[in-house]
ZAVO-754472 format. One line per field, with one value per residue (C-alpha): residue number from 1; residue in three letters; x, y negated, z negated. Coordinates in Angstrom, 1 decimal. Each point is the difference from the previous one (the first is absolute). Layout:
residues N
tiba <- [NUM / ...]
timi <- [ALA / ...]
X <- [X / ...]
Y <- [Y / ...]
Z <- [Z / ...]
//
This chain:
residues 106
tiba <- [1 / 2 / 3 / 4 / 5 / 6 / 7 / 8 / 9 / 10 / 11 / 12 / 13 / 14 / 15 / 16 / 17 / 18 / 19 / 20 / 21 / 22 / 23 / 24 / 25 / 26 / 27 / 28 / 29 / 30 / 31 / 32 / 33 / 34 / 35 / 36 / 37 / 38 / 39 / 40 / 41 / 42 / 43 / 44 / 45 / 46 / 47 / 48 / 49 / 50 / 51 / 52 / 53 / 54 / 55 / 56 / 57 / 58 / 59 / 60 / 61 / 62 / 63 / 64 / 65 / 66 / 67 / 68 / 69 / 70 / 71 / 72 / 73 / 74 / 75 / 76 / 77 / 78 / 79 / 80 / 81 / 82 / 83 / 84 / 85 / 86 / 87 / 88 / 89 / 90 / 91 / 92 / 93 / 94 / 95 / 96 / 97 / 98 / 99 / 100 / 101 / 102 / 103 / 104 / 105 / 106]
timi <- [UNK / UNK / UNK / UNK / UNK / UNK / UNK / UNK / UNK / UNK / UNK / UNK / UNK / UNK / UNK / UNK / UNK / UNK / UNK / UNK / UNK / UNK / UNK / UNK / UNK / UNK / UNK / UNK / UNK / UNK / UNK / UNK / UNK / UNK / UNK / UNK / UNK / UNK / UNK / UNK / UNK / UNK / UNK / UNK / UNK / UNK / UNK / UNK / UNK / UNK / UNK / UNK / UNK / UNK / UNK / UNK / UNK / UNK / UNK / UNK / UNK / UNK / UNK / UNK / UNK / UNK / UNK / UNK / UNK / UNK / UNK / UNK / UNK / UNK / UNK / UNK / UNK / UNK / UNK / UNK / UNK / UNK / UNK / UNK / UNK / UNK / UNK / UNK / UNK / UNK / UNK / UNK / UNK / UNK / UNK / UNK / UNK / UNK / UNK / UNK / UNK / UNK / UNK / UNK / UNK / UNK]
X <- [1.1 / 1.7 / 0.2 / -0.5 / 1.6 / -1.0 / 1.7 / -1.6 / -0.2 / -2.7 / -0.1 / -0.9 / -3.1 / -2.2 / -2.7 / -1.4 / 1.0 / 3.3 / 1.9 / 0.1 / -3.7 / -0.8 / 2.5 / -1.2 / -3.5 / 0.5 / 1.9 / -3.2 / -1.9 / 1.8 / -0.1 / 3.7 / 0.6 / 1.2 / 1.6 / 1.5 / 1.5 / 2.8 / 1.5 / 3.6 / 2.2 / 2.0 / 0.5 / 1.3 / -0.2 / 1.6 / 0.0 / 1.5 / -2.7 / -0.4 / -3.6 / -0.8 / -2.2 / -0.5 / -2.0 / -2.0 / -0.6 / 1.0 / 2.1 / 0.8 / 1.0 / -2.3 / 0.3 / -3.1 / 0.3 / -2.2 / -0.1 / -1.4 / 1.0 / 2.5 / -2.3 / -2.5 / 2.5 / 1.3 / -3.4 / -0.8 / 3.1 / -1.4 / -2.9 / 2.2 / 1.4 / -2.1 / 1.0 / 3.1 / 1.6 / 1.0 / 3.9 / 1.1 / -1.7 / 1.6 / -0.8 / 1.4 / -0.8 / -1.3 / -0.9 / -3.6 / 0.8 / -3.4 / -2.5 / -3.8 / -0.3 / 2.6 / -1.3 / 0.5 / 2.7 / -1.3]
Y <- [-12.0 / 3.0 / 1.7 / 3.9 / 1.4 / 3.5 / 2.1 / 2.3 / 0.6 / 0.3 / 3.9 / 0.4 / 1.3 / 0.2 / 2.3 / -0.9 / -3.6 / -1.8 / -0.7 / -3.7 / -0.3 / 1.7 / -2.0 / -3.3 / 1.2 / 0.6 / -3.4 / -1.7 / 2.0 / -0.7 / -3.7 / -0.8 / -3.6 / 1.0 / 2.9 / 0.0 / 3.0 / -0.7 / 2.3 / 0.1 / 0.4 / 2.6 / 1.9 / 3.0 / 1.3 / 2.7 / 2.5 / -2.3 / 0.9 / -3.2 / -1.5 / -1.8 / -0.2 / 2.4 / 0.4 / 2.8 / -0.6 / -2.6 / 0.8 / -3.5 / -1.0 / -2.2 / -1.9 / -1.1 / -3.3 / -0.7 / -2.9 / -0.5 / -0.1 / 2.6 / 1.6 / 0.6 / 1.1 / 2.7 / 1.4 / 0.0 / 2.2 / 2.5 / 0.5 / 1.0 / 2.9 / 2.5 / -1.3 / 1.5 / -1.6 / -2.9 / -0.6 / -2.9 / -2.1 / -3.3 / -2.9 / -3.4 / -3.3 / -2.8 / -3.6 / -1.0 / -3.6 / -0.6 / 0.9 / 0.2 / 3.4 / -1.0 / 0.7 / -2.6 / 0.7 / 1.8]
Z <- [-10.6 / 1.4 / 3.3 / 0.3 / 3.2 / 0.7 / 2.8 / 2.5 / 3.6 / 2.5 / 0.1 / -3.7 / -0.7 / -3.1 / 1.0 / 3.1 / -0.6 / 0.4 / -3.1 / 0.7 / 0.6 / -3.5 / -1.7 / 1.5 / -0.8 / -3.6 / -0.2 / 1.1 / -2.1 / -3.1 / 0.9 / 0.6 / 0.8 / 3.5 / 2.0 / 3.3 / 2.4 / 1.9 / 2.9 / 0.1 / 3.6 / -1.6 / -3.5 / -1.7 / -3.6 / -1.9 / 2.8 / 2.7 / 2.1 / 2.5 / 0.1 / 3.0 / 2.5 / 2.6 / 3.3 / -1.0 / -3.8 / -2.8 / -2.7 / -0.8 / -3.7 / -1.6 / -3.3 / -2.1 / -1.7 / -3.2 / -1.9 / -3.7 / -3.6 / -1.1 / -2.4 / 3.1 / 2.2 / -2.7 / -0.4 / 3.4 / 0.8 / -2.4 / 2.1 / 3.1 / -1.9 / 2.1 / 3.4 / 1.7 / 3.0 / -2.1 / 0.0 / -2.3 / -2.2 / -0.8 / -2.4 / 0.2 / -1.1 / 2.3 / -0.4 / 1.3 / 1.3 / 1.4 / 2.9 / 0.5 / -2.1 / -2.5 / -3.5 / -2.7 / -2.4 / -3.3]
//
């Protein structure tokens, strides 16, 4: 199994939908094994713009984590090419040890 991480922020939109919502929806539609959107307390990227919760607006950094087989994740990433507002996309090995929704080893 692999863990895909997609970095974005709350202020990023794809059309009239937030980027994280679009990515999570596509992951569900692609029947990925699992996806979670995490909010960061603070973050910055290449531009060094500080992303944090503000009183009047939300501009926090977000990380979307998706777990599945490597080939399925690589195919999924290719379907995101039309979405701007995505920062880095990383892929790393993970070992699934258990849990109610753990898939059996293939």
